[in-house]
N, C-alpha and C positions, 0 to 999 in steps of 0.2 A: 625419619632422620634423628640423628642425636650426636650433642658434641659442639663446639664452637664450628668445626668447620660444616657440620650440616644446618646448622644456625643461619651461618651467613650465606650458605648457596639456597637457604630456603629464601631469605630474605633475598636475596639478590633475583630468585625467580622470580618472587612476588612482583616487585617491580616490575620483572621484564614482561611478565603476564598481562597483567593492568596496563603496562604503554602499549602494549602490542593491540588490546582489546579496544581500549579507547582509538586508538588510530584508524582502528577497522570499522568501528561503528562509525566515526568521523568521516573516514573515506566512503562508507555504504550510502549514509544517511544525509550527510552533507553536499562531498561531492561528485556523487552519484559516480564514482570509480572503485567500485569493490576490491578492496587486496587481499582478501581470504576467499575459498571457498567456503561453502556452508560448515562441511567437514571438520575442517579445520578450524573455523571459527570455537564450534561446539569441543571440540577437543581442547581447546584451549582455554575454554571458559568450564568446561569439567575440573581441568585441571588446575586451574585458579580456585573452585570452590573449594575442592580437598587440601589444599594447602591452606587457604584460610582457618579450613575449620580444623587443620592440624597447627596451624602458628595464630592462636588467636592475638598476641602479643605484640602481631605486626598489621595488625588492624590498620583499616584506611577509608577514612569516612568517602575518597571521592572514587573508591572500587567499583567499576562495572557491575561487579554483583549485586551492589545496592540498586541497581535496578528492578531487582525482583522485586514483585507485589507482596506489601505486608498484610496484616488483617483487615478486616472492614472495621470501616472508620464507622464511628455511630452517630457524626455530624460533622459538619465544616466549620472551623472555627472563623472567628470575623479577622481579617487583618487589613490595618492602617497604612495604604501606601504611603510614603516617605513622603510624595508631592501628589498633591490629584493629577488622577490619569483623566484629561479632558478629550472631551470627543472633537471633531474638527468640525467646521462648517463647510457645507457641502454648494457645488455649482452643478449648473447641469448645460451650461451651454460657455462659447469664446465670447460671448458679450459678459456673460455672468463673468467669468474670469475675470476679463479686463476689467471690469469694476474693482474687482478684488485687487488687482493691482494697482489701481488709481488710488484707493483707499491706501494702500503702503505707502506711495507717494505724499500725500497729504498727510499722514504721521510720521513720516520721518523727514518733512519738507524738503524733499527733494524730488525728480523725477528724473533721476540718473538709471540708465538699465543695472541690473542685479544679477547675480547668477541664481539657479534654481536647482534644488535635486529632486529627480523624478522617480517616483517609486509606485509600481502596481499598488492598488489596494485589494488586498488581499482578502478574501472572503472568507473569515475564518474568525477566532474568536479572543481577546486582547489578553493577555498573559504578562504578566510582569516576575523575573526572575530576580533575585535578591541573592548575590554572592558575597560572602565574606572571607577575607582573606584566600580567595580563590574558589572556595569551598561553594556550591549551591545549598543555602540556607532553608529558601523559603521560595515559594509559587504561588500566586494569585491571581486569581482572574479579576476582571475591572471593576464590578458590583456598579454602586452606586457614582463611583470615579473617586470617592474619597475611602470607602470600606469594599473591600472585595471577600473572597473565600478563598483561605488557605487551602491549595489542591496542593499540596509540594507531594504527597506520596504518590499522588495520581502523576504528576508532570514526572519525577523518576523516572516512571517507565519508557517517556518517550526520548528515545536514541538519540535525535538530533541537538536534545538539549543536555552540552558536558555536564558532568555533574563536578567536574574539575577543570577553572580556567586552562586554555593552553600557555603554556611559556612561564617564566618565572617574572614578569613583571606587573601582575593582576595587582590592582590596587588594593588598601584594607576593606573598601565598600564598593561594589560595584551593582549599582540598580538598572536590569534592562529591561525593556519592554519592545513586545512583539508580538506575535500571532500564530497560534496554533492551528493548525489547518492540515485537512487530507487531500491528499493527489486526487485528480480525478478516476485514473486508470484503479489505485486501490478503492475507490468509494462504489464504482461499477461492479467489481471481482466482488465487495464484502454484500451488496443489494442481490447479485446474482444468488450467491450464497442462502443468503434470507427466504428471495422467492423460492428458490430449490427445498429448502425446509419449510413452507408455508407459513414463515412469518410475515409481520411487516417490513416492509424496503424503508427506508430512511429517506423522506423526501430533497435532502441537498447533503452536500458536505458538511456544510457549517451546521447543520441542526445533530450530525452525525458527531461532528466532534465536542461541539458545544455538551452535549447528553453524554459523551464519555468520560469529558473531565469533571461532568460534577456525579460520576456516581460513587458510592458507599466503597463499593469492593475493588481495591486497585488493580485486581484481576482483569478487571473487565476493558480499563483502555489500554494497559498493557496488551492487550489480544486485539487492539484498534489500531490502523495503521496511522497514528498523529506523528505530524512533522510541527515543525517551529522556523520562524524566521523572527530575526531580531530587525530591528530599524530605529531604536531613540534609546538615550537615559532616563531613567527618572529618578535621580537624585544629583544632578549637576552640580548643584552647592557643597556636597559630602563627598564629591569625587575628589582624589587630590591633584595635584597641580600636573600641568604639560607634561613633569619628569614621568609623575607616575603612567603614564599612557591611558589615560583616561579620560582627560578635557582636551580637545580639538579643536581646531580653529575653523570647521565646516563640518556639515552635515557629510559631504562626501567621506570627509576623512576620519568622518566618526564612523561609519561601516566598513570603511577599512581595518579601523582598531576591533572591532567586533568580531571581525573575520578572524584579525590575528590571537584573538583570543578562545578561538575555535565554536564562536557562535556564527549560525550560515545567516547569511542574508540572502536578496533576492538579487540575482544575478541582472536582471532589466532594469535597477536602478543604473543611474547615471546622471551629470553633473551637466546643464543649458545654460548659456552663457544671458537670454536674455526670452524678454517672453513671447514671441515669433518663436523660440525654442520650444519651449514648453506646448504652445499649440501644437508645434509641430510634432513632438513625444506624445502626445494626445492622439494624434489621428494615428499613428505609429503602433502603437499599443491597443487601439481597438481592432485595428487590422490581424494582429495577433493574439488578440485575445482568445480564439477557440482552439490556436495552437498550443498554449501555453499549459503545462502541466496540471496547473492548479487553477481554483475559482477564481477571479479578480472582477469588482464589480465598479472600478472605476482606476483613477489616477491621483494621488497625491503629489502636489506642489510644494515646496517647503522655500524657505528662504535658505540659500548656502550656507551664509554667513554667519557663524554662532555669535558674533559681535552683536549683527543687526536682530536677530532672535533675541538675544537679550534687551535690546532699545526699542521692540517690539513687544515683548510681553503678551501678555492674553487679557482677554477681553469676556467676561459671562464666564463661560465654561469652556471655550475653545482658546488656542494660541491665534493671535493676529500673523502671525509668519508661516500658516501652515494653512491648506485648502484640498477637500477634496473633490476632484471634478469626476462626480458621476456619470456610470455610462447608459445610455437609454435604453429600457426595458427589453426582453429579447423575446417575444409573442407573436404568432401567429394564426389568420385564421384560414381552416381549409376544411374538407369534408372526410367524413368517416366513411369509407367505402363498405369496409365487413370488419367482424372478428375474427382471428384464427387464433385457435388452442393448439400449445406445445405443450409437451411432457417433457419432465426435466428427470433427473438423476435419481431422485427418488419417488417417480412417481406424480409429483406434484405437476396438478395441468395448471396453465396459468393463458390468461388472455393477451393478445397482443391486438393494437389498432392497426389496420390498413389505412392509409391515408390519401388523400389525391396531393401528389408532389407538390414541397413546400418550401421558400427561401426562409431560413431560420437560422440565424446566429453562426453564418458563412457558411451552411450547407445546405443540400438541400434533403426534407426530412420527407421520408414514406412510409414511414410507421413508428410507433409510439408504446410504452408500455402501459400496460393498464392493471397490473397488481393482479387482484384477485375478482373474485365472482361481487363479493362485497362493494368495491370501488365501482362496478357497473349500477349498480342500483342506487349508489350514493349519487353518482352525476344524473340517474336517468338517461340512461345512453341509449339510441337506438342505431341501428345500421343507417347511412344516409345523412346522419346527422350533421348539419354544419356546426365545427365544434371550434374551441379556442389551442391551441398547445403551446408549450414554452418546454425548451431544455432544464429541466428541472437543474438548480444549479447550474445551469448551462453544461448539463452533461447528458441526459438522459432525456430524451422528447418523453412527453407525456401530455394525457389529454386532460385539461384543466377547468373546461366547463364548454356545459352546450346553448347553444343560440338556437334558444328554442323561437325567440321569435320568426326567425330565418326558415322555421321548419317547413316545406313545401308540402305534408301531408302525405306523401309516398315512404319514410320512415318506414323500417321492418324492427318489431321487436329482436331482441338479441337471446337467441336459444342455448341455455348453457347443456352441455353436452352432459346426457346420461352414462354415456358409454366412452371409453377411451376413444381417441380419433384414430389412434395409431392403430392399437390392437384388438378394440371393440371390447374390452372387459367391461362389465358394468363400472362405473365410478363409486367412490365412497367418500363422504364429508366427514373430514377426520374431526374430532371430538375436540374442542377448547380451541381448535382452528382456522383459520379464514378458507382455507385450503382445499379443493377439490383433490383427489388423486386415484390414479393406476393401480391397484393393488397386485397386478400381473409383473412378478418379476423378471419374467422372460419377455417383456413388452419392449419390444426392437430400438424404439426411443431410448426407454432406461438405460439398456443395457448400452447404446454407443453412447448418451454421456456418461456412463460409468467408465467405459475405456478412458472416454476423455481425461477424466477427474483420476483414473489410475494413474495415466503418464503424465501430470500435469508438473510443474515444478516444486510445489509443496508435496506432491506425492511420489512418484519414484522417478520424476525428472525423467521420463524416455526421448529427449531429443529425436524432434523428425516425428514425431508420432502427434499429430496436433488433432483440430479437428477434422480437416478435409482427410485424413489420411487412415483415422479412425472411423468416417463411415464409409469409404471405398476399401477396406479390409471387410468390414462388414456384410456391404454389398457384394465383394467379391466371395463371401462364404468362407472367408479364412479364419474370422476368429466369431466365436459365440459368445463367450465371457475372456476374463482378462487372463484366464490360464490358460487359453489358446494363444495366447501373445509371447510364452515363453517357447513353444512347438516350432514356431515360425522358421524357415530356414531362408536365405538369399533365394533360391528359386523359385520358391512360392510368391515372391513379387516383382520376379522381372519382367513377369508377363504382363502388371499389369501398367495402366496407362502413366507416363512420369514418374516411371519406375526403371532406372538403370541398374546395372551389375554393383557399382560403387555403392549409391544409396541407398541399394538392398543391404547390402553389404554392412553400411554404417548402424541402418537400425537396428538388425539384428545383435550386433555389438553392444550398441545400446542397449537392449533390451536383456543382454547376457549379463553386461554389467550392475542392471538394475536388482538381478538376482540376490544381491548380499546388500539392499540396500539397509540403510538402521531401521531397526524394530519401529521407530515413533514415524519414521515416513511410510515404512509399510502400511500400518495401520490406518495413518487417515489415508492413505488410497483406497483401501477396501473401501470408504464412503459410509460409515457405520454411523446412522443416523445418530445424531445428537454428541457423535464424536467430529469435535474441529482437531486443527493443529494443535491448541494445549492439550485438549482431553486426549488425545494421543498420545504427546508425551508426557502424561499424568501416567496413563496406563503403564508404558513401555518402562518407565521410572520404577513404577511399583514392581512389577512380575518381570521384569528384565527380560524374558524370552517370550518367542511365541507358544510355548508350552504353558508356560505360566500364566499367561493370558488365557487361554481355552481352559484351561481347568481352575479358573476363578468363580467361585459363586457367588450368590446376591449379597451374602452376607460381607464377603470378604471386598465386593466392590463398596461396599457403601461406608467400609470402616476408611476408603480414602477420602481425603480432605480432596473438597472441590468435586466430587461426585455424589450426586442426588442420587434420588429413587429412577428418575427419567431416564441419565443417562445409564444407569447401572441396568435398569430393563431392557433398553435399546440394543446395549451390547451384548447380555444373554440371548436376546431372541434372535439378532442377527446371525449370531454363530450356532445356534438351534436349528435353523434351517436348513432344509437339507440342501437347497442348492448352491447355499454359500458352504455347506460343508462339505460337497463335492468339489467345490471350487477350489478350495484349499488343499484338498486331498490330491488334487490334480498338479496344482503350482509346485508342492512339495516332491511329487515326484519326479517335477521337470527340475527340480534341482534350486527351486527357491528357498533359499534360507536365510531369513532375515539376521543382520548383525545385530546379536543381543546390545540390550542397554549396558554402559559399563555399569558394571556394580557401585554401588557408593562407597565402597572400600570399607575392608574388612577393620570394624575400631567396635568401641566399648557398647553399640547397640547393633552388633551386627545381627541380622534376622527378626528384630525386635519390633514389634508396632507401639509406639511410645506416643501417649495422649497428653496436651498439656490444657488446665483450667484451672482457672481464675487469675488473678493478675502477675505477670513475669517483672521484675524490678529491675534486671541486668541489662536482658534482651528482650529484642520484641520478638511478639509472637514467631515471624517467620523467620526472623535468626536463629531461633530454639529451632523451629522446625528445618530450616538448612543444614543445621548443625547436627541434628540426627537423622538425615539423608546422608550425608559426607560419613558418615562413621557407619553406616552400613543399613540403618535402620530404614523404618517407616514410620512419616508421622501422622497418625490417624484423626480423626474429629469426633469419632463417636467411642464411649466404651463397652466392650463386650468382650464374650469366652475368647476372643482372637488376642485382646488387648494385654501386653507384656509389660506394662510399666504406664504408671501415671506420673505427673509431675505435677505437684500440687502450688497454685500460689492462692497470695490473700483473696477470699472471696470465692472458694472452690464448690461451693455452694453441693449440689445433687450428686455430682460426678465422684467427689471424692466418697460419697454413701454409697455410690453402684459399685464401685470399685473395690470397696471393703464386702461388700453382701459377694463379690466377685472373686473377692481372695487374690485380686490384681495388686501387686506391689505398687505401693507409692513412694515416693521422696520428695522433699522439696529442691528451691531453683538452684541451693550451695550445691546439694548433694548430685546434681544433672551438670554442674559445671563441672565438678571434681572429676566424675566419670566420662566426660567430653573432653578431660586434659585442660581444662581450662585455669 
């Protein structure tokens, strides 16, 4: 673009794209009502990235692109909370709760009924957000209540946290407190993938969330499904008056204001008028606990009236006006009948416990995860053992202990399989991993799991091709691998149980549409070990086409930022395998042609590999890399004969010397910005 007309057009388009993407994030992550398809979202995001690189003078700190993870941190800075983040006193019974209310009566010197705000107690990680002039400035963990860790870079990757508050009435300072958490379904999906890959699964959603937020590499939390609920202010005294929209007369009204600012709050929160209503709300929430999409370990009751909260104040390190009414623990005793071994998509063989059915957390549990062979040894488990099971994080049932004192003597040692339980191939123990695996790529169990992964939402998103359907197609001999899907005809399916002309036609149409899915979706669908959703996007963005990926050598792969030796070797090994190569060839013969990743755009760095070394003073490392990619280049992490340009900052060190030895052009940050059009 050039001239005043194009300049004004660019500014309007930037504002429009930022607004659309912010609204789409809010609709998807807060309201659970997607407003854009994945393709539409990706298209707008790419356009916004290109325009921001071309028009840096229209920079916006609240842009959705600021969610892109930056450089790995050396450590977390300490952050002093504006006011202490207090913990809540706990009660565990209606009698205890009544005593808490009686204490309120004594302190206030009255026995009048008062209203309470009732909120589920999310089992997550406390997180404070500081907004200044409507922009997210700082995010910090609770720490000791007085000082926490500054995790702003990681929090910016959480899409339910708005980088800019909604509306034009945001106060100059808004300190928000809430809980970062992970939904049950997202936790289950991630743990399944970890077990597939032979990695140790997380014990519960809270551990996963806490560990993710404290990662020094923000790319890790960016790829974890973390969400956020806001429930309080952290600096009421510093907020403006009621006319500013931040201070309100009750907790109920506060939650309404937080929602108006674009911050998500728990939909199950409500106001009750008296203590009997609190007890009823507790019983109701306990009954609904298992049906909620997130983990809760109790209920929080708060005096709703803000003036009464001020009068009640705090005691020691907890507020008088709020209490946590905890739920009882969820464990049950049963008996392990047998251990069953299952084979995953990558050949990982995992043990599962078949149990005598037992009621636990509102459901009948008849099986539980045992994770891996090492877990069997840790528990000292035998078939027939009396065991205690719990729903880990109230999600996945697992065996937590053996009640050895109750053993009868008839228990049997568990035999770890030496051959695959499906195809009888001798198993392998993966070096450095806790898993055993079946090395036979043609193992029927692996193929069926791979078909399910291939058709999954994050893969080629073939609607109507789920777990039952893929197993049915395999059993009928219609597919032997993913390539066979693209040769299916409606008449092939119509004779199968529960398949009619319409459902068969619909599936074939879905498969036809999947032939041209974006390259990163196709690469993810292939199920290459070590290549998850983010890795697939990195490969697609770097090589643009499938042929580009196929032609890449190890040196070229290792030059890519975020690609290490393990991932590079896994990619090369997968494409070199004859069976995989044959499957790809048959896919392409059947018209599979993944949509190329959109080129970063012709520009100053078109086709160049650029490496940054030393400290950048104007841009962050991630911003600099984004600018290279937006102008057609690739941002590398190491210098080699394939490097075209090295940008030097203070403290460049050994990379500068290596660049000089290889004859690679070097420039400073000022020259880089000039070439980038800044």
